[in-house]
C-alpha positions in Angstrom: 88.2 89.9 100.6 87.4 89.2 104.2 88.1 85.4 104.5 91.3 84.8 102.6 94.3 82.6 102.9 97.7 82.2 101.3 100.2 79.4 100.6 103.8 79.5 99.6 105.3 76.8 97.4 108.8 76.2 96.2 109.1 75.5 92.5 112.3 73.7 91.5 111.9 74.4 87.8 109.8 75.4 84.9 108.1 72.0 84.8 106.9 72.3 88.4 105.8 76.0 87.8 103.8 74.8 84.7 102.2 71.9 86.6 101.1 74.3 89.4 99.5 76.4 86.8 97.7 73.4 85.4 96.2 72.7 88.8 95.0 76.3 89.0 93.6 76.1 85.5 91.7 72.9 86.3 90.1 74.6 89.3 89.4 77.9 87.5 85.8 79.0 87.2 84.2 81.4 84.6 84.8 84.9 85.7 88.0 84.2 87.7 90.7 86.8 87.7 94.2 85.6 88.4 96.7 88.4 89.1 100.3 87.6 88.6 103.2 89.6 89.9 107.0 89.2 90.1 110.1 90.3 88.3 110.9 89.6 84.7 111.7 86.0 84.0 110.4 84.5 87.2 107.7 82.2 85.7 104.6 84.2 85.1 104.1 83.1 81.5 105.2 79.5 82.2 102.5 79.4 84.9 100.0 80.9 82.5 100.8 78.1 80.1 99.8 75.6 82.8 96.6 77.5 83.4 95.9 77.2 79.7 96.5 73.5 79.7 94.3 73.1 82.8 91.5 75.0 81.1 91.8 72.8 78.0 93.4 75.2 75.5 94.7 73.1 72.6 98.4 72.4 72.5 98.5 73.9 69.0 98.3 77.4 70.7 101.7 78.7 71.8 101.2 80.5 75.1 103.4 83.5 75.0 103.4 86.8 76.9 101.3 89.4 75.1 103.8 92.1 75.9 103.2 94.0 72.7 99.7 92.9 71.8 98.6 93.4 75.5 95.9 90.6 75.3 95.8 87.1 73.9 92.6 85.2 73.8 92.4 81.4 73.7 89.4 79.1 73.3 88.9 76.5 76.1 86.2 75.2 78.4 85.8 79.0 79.0 87.7 81.6 77.1 91.1 82.4 78.5 92.1 86.1 78.4 95.9 86.5 78.9 96.9 90.1 79.5 100.3 91.7 80.0 99.9 95.2 81.5 103.6 96.0 81.9 103.6 98.7 79.1 100.5 100.5 80.5 101.0 103.7 82.4 98.4 102.6 84.9 94.9 101.6 85.5 93.5 104.5 83.4 94.8 102.8 80.2 92.6 99.8 80.8 89.5 101.5 79.3 91.1 101.4 75.9 91.5 97.6 76.2 87.9 97.0 77.1 89.0 95.7 80.5 85.5 96.1 82.1 84.0 94.0 79.3 86.6 91.3 79.7 86.0 91.2 83.4 82.3 90.9 82.8 82.8 88.0 80.4 82.5 84.4 81.4 86.2 83.8 80.8 89.2 83.4 83.0 91.4 86.5 83.0 95.1 86.1 83.8 97.0 89.3 84.2 100.8 89.5 84.1 102.3 92.5 86.0 98.9 92.9 87.8 100.6 94.9 90.6 100.7 97.9 88.1 96.9 98.0 88.1 96.1 96.8 91.6 93.5 99.4 92.1 91.5 98.2 89.2 91.5 94.5 90.1 88.3 92.9 91.5 88.3 92.3 95.2 88.0 88.5 94.7 91.0 88.2 92.4 93.5 85.4 93.2 97.0 86.9 93.6 100.0 84.8 92.6 103.4 86.3 93.3 106.7 84.9 92.0 109.9 85.4 93.8 113.2 84.6 92.1 115.5 82.5 94.3 118.0 81.3 91.8 118.4 80.1 88.2 115.7 77.4 88.6 114.0 77.9 91.9 111.1 80.2 92.6 108.9 80.9 95.6 105.3 81.1 94.4 102.8 82.6 96.8 99.0 82.2 96.1 96.6 84.4 98.0 92.8 84.5 97.7 89.5 83.1 98.9 90.3 80.8 101.9 88.3 77.8 100.7 89.7 77.9 97.2 93.3 78.4 98.4 93.0 75.4 100.7 91.5 73.3 97.9 94.4 74.4 95.6 97.0 73.6 98.3 95.6 70.0 98.5 95.5 69.6 94.8 99.0 71.0 94.3 100.4 68.7 97.0 98.7 65.7 95.3 99.5 66.5 91.7 102.8 68.5 91.8 104.8 67.7 94.9 
């Protein structure tokens, strides 16, 4: 990606992390790939729950990490594919999951532990990194297309902070 930008936001708790995800979900477009990274328990699944809400996934669906199923799919304004690639040995295992077909779909793809398959991610993926600060606070960094990141920064400032 040639024209990219990044922002860092301090989340003071799960509610803020979820609301940030909701902003990202509302702005998501069919075909978007959102690559999440960060240590265990730092908010990736909470953020994904917000993305699901922003996309219009019904609240009857529990958004949980697909650690053992590897992929969860949810109906919304465009299908949400929620992947957890922690248990994969690397990008070579993606063929068995139909990764290329999922990327070619008109859905939004959210990938937890995306740093494990970084070489397989599309160049225009949005990267979201979670850094554990303490029991409730996280530093969340978003990096991607400059225009979209700037728009998200404005929306997050308006709707979250």
